[in-house]
N, C-alpha and C positions, 0 to 999 in steps of 0.2 A: 530630698530624693523623692521622685514620683513613686506612686504605688503601682508596682509592676504586676501585682496579682490580678489586676483588672485589664491587663493588656494582652491582646491576642493577635496572632499573625496567621494569615492564610494565603497561600500562593496557588493560583489556578493555572493549569496548563490545558490549552485546547489543542489536542493532538488529532491531526486530520491531514489526509492527502486526497486529492481528487481521484475518483474512481478511474482506473486506467484499463480495465478489462475490454478486450474486443467484444462488442455486444453479441456477436454470433458464436464466439468460442467460450465466453465466460472465463477468459484467461488473459493475464497481462503478457503481452508479447515483448520481445527484447527491445530495449530502448538504448541506442548507442550513446546518447548524451549522458547516460548514467554510468558509463564504463569506468572501471572494470567490472562493475556490478551488472546483473542482468537487466534491472529496471530501477526506476526511482523509488519504488516502495522498498526494494531490497537495500538500496543504498542508504536511504534515510533511516531504515530500521537499524542498520549497522552503526550509523553515526549518532542516532538519537534514541529511538524507542528501546532498543536493547540496552545501551549503556545506562539509561535511567532506571531500568529494572535491577541493575547491579552496579550502582555508582560507587566510585572509589574515594576514600580518604587516604592521603599519603603522608609520609613523614618527611623529615628533612632530606633523607637520601632518596626521595621519590619512590619509596617502597610502600606497598599498600598495607594499611593497618586496619582498615574497616571497609566492609562492603555493605551498601545500603540500597534498599529498594525505595527510590524516591517517590514512587506512586503511592506508597503507604503513608507518606507524610505530607502530601499536598492534596489539593482538590484537582480533579482531572476529568476530562471527557475524551472519548475516542470515537471517531466516526464509525458507524456501523459497517459501512462498506470497506473501511480500512481493516477493521477487526475480522471481517469475512475473509480477507486476503491473508491476514496474519495467522489465522487458525490453521491454515494449510501450509504456509510458507515460512512462518517464523514462530514455530510452536513453543519454543522455550520463552520467548518474549511474551507471547500471548498468555502463557501460564503465569508469568510474573505480573502482568496487568491484572488478571483476575485474582491472583493470590493477594495482591496489595489491597484490594477492596475488602477482603475478609480481614486482613491484618488491621486495616484502618478502623474497622468497626470495633475491634478490641481496644484500639488506641483512643478512639474518639467517642466513647460512650454509646456504642451501638450504631453510630452513624457512619456508613461507608463513604469513602471519599469520591467514588466514581459517580459522575453525573451522566444522565442519558443525553442523547443528541438527536435532534431532528434527523430523519433517516438518511437522506442523501444530500444534505447541505443545500437546500433550496432557500431562496429569500422569501420567507413566509408572508410579509406584507404584500408581495406581488402575486401570491398564489390565490387560487379560488378557495372558498371555504371548504369544499370537498377535499381538495388536495391538502390543505392545512391539516385537516382532521386525520387523513391517512398518514401523512408524514409524522405527525405526533404519535399516533398509535403504533405505526411501524417502529419508530424509534424506541418507544417504551417496550414493545414486545421483544425487540432485539436485545435490549438491555436485560430484561428478565431472563431470557434464554441463556445469556452468557454469564451474568452475575448472580443469578439465582435469587433475586429480590426485587421488590418494587423500587423504582428510582424516586428519590426525594426531589432532586433538582433536574433541570433540563437546560442544555446549552442551545441557544438560538444561533444558527449560522450567521456569521458576520455581526452578531448581536442585533440583527435586523428585527425590529419589533413593531407591533401594533396591538391595540387593545383586544381585537378579536382573537389573535394568536394566543395572548396571555389567558384569555377566558377559556379557550379550547384546552389549553394545557391544564388549567385549574379543574376543568370538568373531568380530566383524566387522572386527577389526584396529584399533580405536580405542585410542590410546595413553594419552590423558589427558582429564580434564574439570576443571571449575572449580566449587567449592562455597563456601558461606558458612562462616565459622569455627565457628558454633554447630552445624554439621552434622558436626563431628568429635567422636566419643565418647571415644576414647582413643588414645594413641600409644605407640610403643616403638621402640628401635633395632632395625634389621633384624638378626636373630640367625642364627648359623650352625647353630643347633639344627635337626636334620632330623626328629626324632621329632615327629609331629603332636600327640600329647597333651601332651608337655612344652612344645612351642612355643606351644600355645594358652594356656598358663597363665603364660608367662614374661614378666615385665618390663613389664607394661602400666601406663601412667600416665593417669589420668582427666583430661579437659580440660573442667572445668565452666566455665560462663559464657564460652564462646568463648575459652578461654585457650590454645588451640593456637598454636604459633609459626608464623605465616603466611609466614615468609621462606624457606621451603624446600618442595619437593614431598614427597609421601608416597606410599608404595606401598600399595594395597589388595589383599589376597589374595582370590582368587576360586576357583571350582571347578576341579578337575583341573589344578592348578598354574598356572592363568591368573592374571594380575594386571593392574591398571590404575593409573596415576598420578593423583593428585588434588592440585590447587593450591587451598588454602583462602585466599580473598582477605582483605585487610585490611578488616575490617568498619567500624571507625570512620571511616577515610578515605573509604571508599566511600559511607557515609551522608552524610558532609559534602558530597560532590559532588552527591548526589541531592537532599538536603533542607536543607542548611545554607549555601547560596549560596557555596560554595568557589570556584565558577567566576567570581565577580565579578572576580578578579584572577589572571592567569596566574602571576605570581611567587608569590603566596600559595599557589596550588595546588601549584606546584613545591616550595616549601619544606615544605608539609605532607607530600608524598611523601618528601622527603629525611629528614625527621624520623622516618620509619618505620624507618630503619636503626639497628642496635645498634653504637655506636662501639667497644664492647669486643670485638667479634668480629673474627677474622682470616679465618675461612672465608667462602666465597661466601654471599651473601644476596640475596634477591629481594624487593623491595617491589612489590606489585601490588594493583590494585583492580579491581572489576568493578561496573558499573552498567548500567542501561538506556542504550543509545546515544543515545536521544532527549534525554538530559540535555545533550548537546553541541549546542545550537542551538534545540531545540524547547521544552523545559522551561526552559532558561536562554538567553535571547537572546545571541548571539555567544559561546556556550559553546565552540563549535568553535575560536574564536580563542584562548580561554584554554588549551584543550588544546594547540594548536600552540605557543603561547608557552612553556608549561610544559616541553614536551618539548625545545624548542630551548634554553631556558635551562639545563636539567639537563645537556644534552650540552655546550653551549658553555662552561659554567662548570666542567666536569669533575667534577661531583658523582657521576655514575653513568653506566653504559652503558644505552642503551635496547635492549630485547630482546623476544622473544615466547616463549610457553611452549614451543614445539617446540624452539627453539634452546637454551633454558636446560635443558630436560630432557635433551637430548643431552650438554651440557657437564657437568651436575651431576646425575646420576641420584639417586634418593632414597636416603638413608641411614637413614631411619626409615619405619616403616609405621604405618598408622592403621586404625581401624575407624570406620565412619560411623554416624551416628544414623539408623537406618532410618526410612523414610517421613517425611523432613523436607524443608523447602524454605526459600527465603530470605525469603519474604513472608508466612509464616504461623507464628506462634509456637506453634501447636498441631500442627505437623507438616504434614499435607496435608489437614487438616479443612476448610480454606477452600473446597475443591472438592467437598465432599459433605455438610456439615452447617452449622448455624448456630453457628459457633464464636466469633463476635464479631469476626473480622477482616472488614472491609468497606471500602467506599469512603468512609466518613465521613459518610454522610447521616443526619441526626438523625431519630430516631423510627422507623427501619427495622429489620426483622429479616430474616434470611436463611433462614427455615424452609422456603422453597420449594426450597432446594438439594437436600435429600435426596430428595424425591419426583421431582424432575427427573432426577437421576442414576439413580435406580432405574428410571424409565420408559425411559431410554436403554439401561441395561444389559439390561433385559428385552427390549427391541426387538432389540438386538444378539444376544442368546442365542437368541431365538425364530426369528430369520430365518436364523441360521447353518446349521441342518440343511436348511432349504429350499433355500438357495443351494448347499450341498454336493451335494444330490441333483440339482438342475437342472444343475450344472456337470459332474457325473460323465461324461456322454456327450460333453462338449465339450472338457474339459481333461485332460491326462495327470495333472497334480498341481495341484489347485486353489490350494493355499496358495502354491506356487512361482509360479503364474501371477499371483496377486494381488501378490506381492512384486515381480514384474517389470513389473506394469502401470504403475508410475511412468514407465517409458520411453515409454509411450503418452501419458501425461499431458503429458510434456515435448515430444513430437513426435507430433501426430495426423495426420500425412500418411499417404497410402495405403501408401507404401513401409514406413513404420514399423509400420503395422498388419499388413502382410504378413509382416514379419520376426517380429513378436510371435506371430502365429498359427502360423507355420511352426515355431516353437520350442516352443509350449505346447499347441497343439490336438491332439486325438486323431486328426483326419483333416482333409482339406480341407473347411472349413466352407462351407455354402451361405450366400448373403446373409442369409437369414432366421436361420440359426444364428449368424451373426456378430452380428446385432442382439441376439439373446438373450445371447450371451457378453459383449458390451459392456455391456448393461444390468446383468448380474450384477456386472461389475467397477465400474461406476459406482455401484451400490448399495453395494458394499464401500467405495468411496472416500468417499461421503457419510456412511457410518457412521463412518469415521475423522474426518471433518471435524466431526461433531456433538459430538465430545469436546474440541474446542478450549478451552483452559483459560479464556479470557476470559469465557466464558459464565457462570462461577460467581464471578468475581472481585469484582464490584461488588454494589450493594445491592438491585437491583430486577429481577424476572423480565421486566418489559417494557422493560428497557434494550436498546439496539441490539445489544450483544454477545450477550445471552442470546437475543433474538429470532433472531439470526443462526444460533446452533447449533440452535435449534428448527426453523429453516427447512431446515437440512441434514437433520435427521430427517424433515421433511416431504418432501423430495426422495427420500430413501431409501424412505419409505412409498409414494410415488407409483410408484416403480419396482417395489416389492414387489407392489403391486396389479396392475400390468401383467404381471408375471412369474407371479404365483401366484394371481391371480383372487380367489376367495372367501377363501382363507387370507390373502391380502394385505389384504383389507378387514377381516378380523377383527383383524389386527395393528394397523391404524389405530384401530379402535374401542377396543381395549384400551389403546393408547398414550394416547388422549384421556381415557379413564377414569383412568389413572394420573396424568397431569399435572394433572388436575382437583384433585388434592390439593396442588398447588403454588400457594399463595395469594399474590397480589400484596400489596404494602404500600399500594396505591392502590385504593380501593374500586371506582372505576369501571372499572378494568382487569379485575378479577375474578380468574381463575385461569390456570394454564398452558393449560388447555383453551380458554379464551376467547382467549388470545394465539394459540394454534394456529389456531383458526377465523378470527379477525379479521385477524391480521397475517401468517400464513403461507399459509393456503389462498388468500387474496386474491392472493398473488404466484405461486401455482402456475400453470404454463403447459402447456397441451396443444398439439398440432399445430394444432388449430382456433383456439385463442386466439392463437397466433403468426400464423396467417393473417389474423386480424382486425387485428393490429398492422400487418402489411405492407399490407393493403388500405387502412386509414385513413391511414397515413403516406405512402402513394404519392400521395395528393392534394397533399402538400406537398413531396415529394422525388422528383426525377426519377431513379428507379432504372434501372440498365441491365438488359438481359434476364436476366443471371445476376448475383446480388449476394450476397456474404457479409454476414450481418446478425446481430449478436450471435453466439450459438452455433449458428446455422443457416445453410444456404445456400438461397436462393430462386431458382428458375428460372421466369420468367414464360412461361405458355403462350398466354394471350390477354388482351387489355386494351383495353376500349373506353370512351371518354368521351363523354358527351352533355351538352349545355348547355341550360338553360332559364331565361332571365333571370339572376338571381343564383344560381340553383341549378345544381348540377353532380352528375351521376350517373356512377359508374364501375362497370363490371361486368367480371369477368375470372376467370381460373383460373391457378393456379400450383402448381408442384411444390416441396415443402419437405423438406429433409433435415437431421437433427440432425448436428452435427459431432462430438458425443460418442458417441452410440449408433448413428449411421448409419441410424436409423429414418427412413423417408421416407413421404410420402403426398402427395396432391393435394387442394387446396381450391378451391371456387368461392366467389366473394364479390361483394357489391354494396354500394356506399356512396352514400348520399344526403347531399349537403352543401348546406345552405341559407344559408351565410354565417356568419362568425365561428365560435363554438363549436358551432353547431347542425348536428350531423351524426349519422347513425346508419348502422350497417353490419350486414350479415348474412353469415354464413360457415357453410359446412358441408363435410364431406369430399366429394370429387368422384372419380368413377370414370370411366374412359374410355368405358364403355358408356352413360354419361349425357350424352355430349358433344352428341348431336343434340338432346336435351331442353333442354340449356343454351343451345344456339344459338337454339332457338325462344323461350326466355325472353328472351334478349338482343334478338332482333328485336322482341318485344312491348314491351320497355322502350323501345327506340328509337322505336317508333310512338307510345307514350304521351307521350314527351318532345316529339316533333314536334307533338303536339296540345296541348302545354302542360298536360297532365293529370297533375299530380303525385300527386293521390290515387290514380289508377290505377297509377302507378309503385309507390307504397307497397303497394297491394294485390297487385301482381304479386310484389314482393319477399317479402311475408308468405306468399303462396301457395307460392312455389318453395322458400323456405328453412324456413319453419315454425319459426323459432327466435327466442329472445330476442335483441333487437338489442344490438349493441355500440355504444359511444359514444366520445367523445374521452377519457373517463376510463379506457377500456380500453387506451390506449396505455401503453407502458413509460415510466417516470418522465422520463427524459431527453428522449425524443421529445415527450412531452406538454408538458414545459416549453418546449421549443424552439418548438413550434407555438403555444402560448399567448402566448409572448413576441412572436411575429410578429403574432398577432391584436391584441395589446395595444399594439403600437408606435404605431398611429395615435392611439389614445385617449390614451396617455401623452404623445405629442407635442403634442396639443391642450391638455392640462393644463399642460405645461411652457410652452407659448407664452402661455397666459393669465397664469400667475404671473410670467413674465418681463416681460410687458407691464405688469402691475400694478406691478412693481418699477421698471421704467423710467419709468413715469409719475410716480412719487413719489420717485425717487432723490435729487433735490436736497434735498427735505425730510428724507429719512433721513440724508443726509450732514450736514446742519445739526444735526439732533438728536444725531448721534454726536459731532460736533466740540464741541458745547456741553455734553456730558455729561448731557443730558436722556434719560430713558428712552424707548425706542421703543414704540409700540403693538405688542402681541404679534403681531397679524395681519400687520402690515407687516414686522416683524422675521422672521417665519416666511417671508414671500414673499421677502425679501432673501436669507435663507439658502438657500432652495430655488433661487432664480434663479442665485446665484453658483456654487453647487455644480453645478447642471445645466450652466451655461455652461462651467465648467472641464472637466466630463466630456465635453461635446460637442466642445470644442476639442481635447482630447487624443485623441479618437477620430476626428477629421476626417482625411480623406485628406491634406490639406495643413495643417500646423500653423501657426496664426496666432499668432506669438510676442507681438506687440503686444497682442492681445486677452487672452492669458493673463496678461501682466504687469498689464494694466489691472484684470482681475478679482482678481488677487492684492492689488493696492492697495486694492480695495474691501473685501476681507476685513478689513483693518485699520480702514478708515474706518467701516464699518458693524458692526463687532464681530461678525462672522459666524463660526460654528464650522464648520470644514470636515470633511467625511467623509474623513478622512485614510487610512483603511484602503482604501476603494474607490478613491480618487484615486491613492494610492500604487501600488496594484496595476495600475491602468490605465496609469499613467506608466511603470512598470517593463516592462510588456508592450510599450508603444509603443517604448521605446528598444531593447528586444530585437529587435523587428521591424525597426527601422531598421538595427541592426547586422547582422542576417541579410541584408538587402538589400545592405549595404556589403560584407559578406563575399563574396557572390555576384559583385558587380561587380569586386572586387579579385582574386579567385581564378579567375574564369571568363573573364578576358580581355576585359572591357568596354573601350570606348574611353577614352582619357585624359581627355577632357572630362567624360564621364559619371562616371568614378571621382572626379575632383576635386569635381564637384557633389555626389555622395553624401557624400564626406568632410565638405564644408562644411556640408551640411544636418544631418548627424548631430552634428557639432561644435556647431552652434548649439542643437540640441535638448539635448545634454548640459549645455551652459553654462546654458541656461534652467532645467533641473531642479535645478541647484545653488542657484538662488534660491528654491526652494520652501521654505515654512516647515515642512516635514515631510520625513521620510526617504523617498527613492525607492530601492528595491532595485535596485542596478546589477550584481548578481552575475553574471547571465547575460550582460549586455552586456560586462562586463569580461573574462569568459572568452573570448567571441568575439573581442574586441580582441586578446587575447594569442595566440589561435590563428592569427589572420591575421598578426600581427607575426612569429611564428615562420615561417610558411609563405611570406610574401611579402617581408618586409624583412630579418629577421635572417639568413635563409638566403642572402642575397646575390642573390636573383633580380630585384632591382629596379634592376639596372645598365642603365639606358636614359635617354633624354632626359626630363627633368622628374622623375626618380626621387627626387632629393635633396629637391626642394621638396615632393613628395607625401609623402615619409617624414617631413618636418618637420611637415606638417599632421596626419598620422596620429598622430605623437607628441603633438601638441597635443590631439588627441582623447583620447588616453590620459590626459593630465593632467586633462582635464575629467571623465573617468570615475574620477578619484581614484587613478590608477595613477602611481607614481613611476617613470617609464619609464627613467630613467638608472640607477636602482639595482635595478630589478626582477629578482629571482631566482625560479626556479621549480624545485620539486621534480621530479625526473625522471619520477616516476609520474604527475604532472599533465600533463606534456607528452605 
């Protein structure tokens, strides 16, 4: 029998998504490809990030007997830009990620499992030294802000590595990183030889074909006596997780890891893998459960100890050193060429080339290098040390409050800056930030320049160019013209797309937002949203100065003024606006910058509009608007995507309801005939079968969205699914059902924890119990994950804590336990990892 006391297992998950925020709004807009979710961040959070924070272990009856925070038991890194989104939009999951690091410190001898990550996932070997340093420092600062400690390790995007990057990381106190086995060039035992020349030639063993022993850490020698440790992960096992369906079975997964040990060894050995964290739930459904089961099985069977890199490095420092394969990565067999030339590594789309990669990178590099001296010159009178101020700007990104800005300028400004100087200083820093973002690696990873990832990085360049034009005038305009000229050499694989220049003009400039354009959005959306006098809206704050509404039949005219301030640059201005809405999508708006000296003239205009409306003279209203604003009109299409969709959905509701009513009536009128055809095995006429499918799906959707759920109606419709051989839209209905049960559990949580009356609580419990039991009858899976978590949270707070010692408590507890069973929780056996609680 091998000595298992010297065996350790570590699983690393690299959790990351490309940044998806509109660079002008600092907000992720709706992405239809992620439906029924709002966007891909939300969808992948539901499928992967959240489930890993409360992963399930089930029994033979598929009831949950344990809830585990996987992050507390593995090594992991999260992209800072992803955590930025999660903090506001997935708060429970965000808290689980942070809690897990604290729990892992207790589990692994004071070493947290979270690793830092280079800030926005750029390919470091292709970056300038200045950008490398900023990316590393921003990544560390973001980590410290969120996790409350210094990071021991740092993940390199795509594990792309060169010696300079490792040295810069070591200078910042990073102790280790993780690389692929083929990134090791050669190894040797750490020698006591101190002579540099002798040492450089002594004892090296080449490691061709990824033959490095991955079961131990290695030391990498750097400049001036510095060093950093590297863990080369088990390549075949990692590939099996990512691409070979190893997560189909937790036991098979565990045994594959255990088979990585060398039974002939007596010294300590570490079997470890590294994959995209999205493997555990997003790429492989229920992959998080396989991960949980594998770790549990390994520990409980005594095959090895679970650890993380920081703990293992402290216990067993490197006894060998290695040299890396310079400019290499884990996802490009040609080194780092995937991010600058057509090397053949791509997304697998047939008939595509990536010849656009080189001119795109060259255009971005030239933009960066051309704007650098302009920024340095503009920054000289404002900042003591421009580079130091840039590196510290991450603290403003993390906290844009006035106090944070005051601290930042007190530390880095040459003097007490005026409001105008502050705007200039912030624009310089925002230009620098978007220059960093435009190098996000995802832009080169796939096949096509018009793909969403590449358009995103071109949009970051567009925001940088807009700021350059505002800061440097004609020189900024020249920068844009030269950028367009260069990206015109980046040709799309799709003829109608054209070139990078066409992408820039069509897909980026259309998204660019000025103060006036934002005023148009506010003016139009104010017709459909009752904004308070002061409201934060995307990356701006709007303060209404005046607002008048005039009605004329179905028409509505709004005129007003508002002050608008950017929350990123603090630039502010006032706009005047007028909106004419004739019903449905028929509206037009005019906006222009407004100055206090024009207030009297604007009031005269407002009075004239009121008079024209009173006379029901809409042509005169339009003439007055044209005369005062003298601008091209804005329309509903000028709204930002989410608001446009929300308003159009509202406009369409009536039309859709009419169509649904017609089709449901058609189905009801012929239902008996359809039932007969179905029972006799005869084919249904396609038109009637279409009406049946639509009517039953619409009926179920309406029932699930109704304020009071009619269980009898739902059951009747489900029976008709079988009778009439209807195909359900399981994705949409499953999503609606999961959101419905989550809302009911939220209501129940409020009733139980906020002191509602006994009768009200019992009624809520029974109503939710009936809903959960109904959903168990559905012929498709309803995601109960959020509802189960809420159930457990309330169980711990209200019942398991002993706070329910009062009249009727035992009966209420029994019914609440029954609800747990209906939600597939084995309440008698349920155990929970401490980090989850």
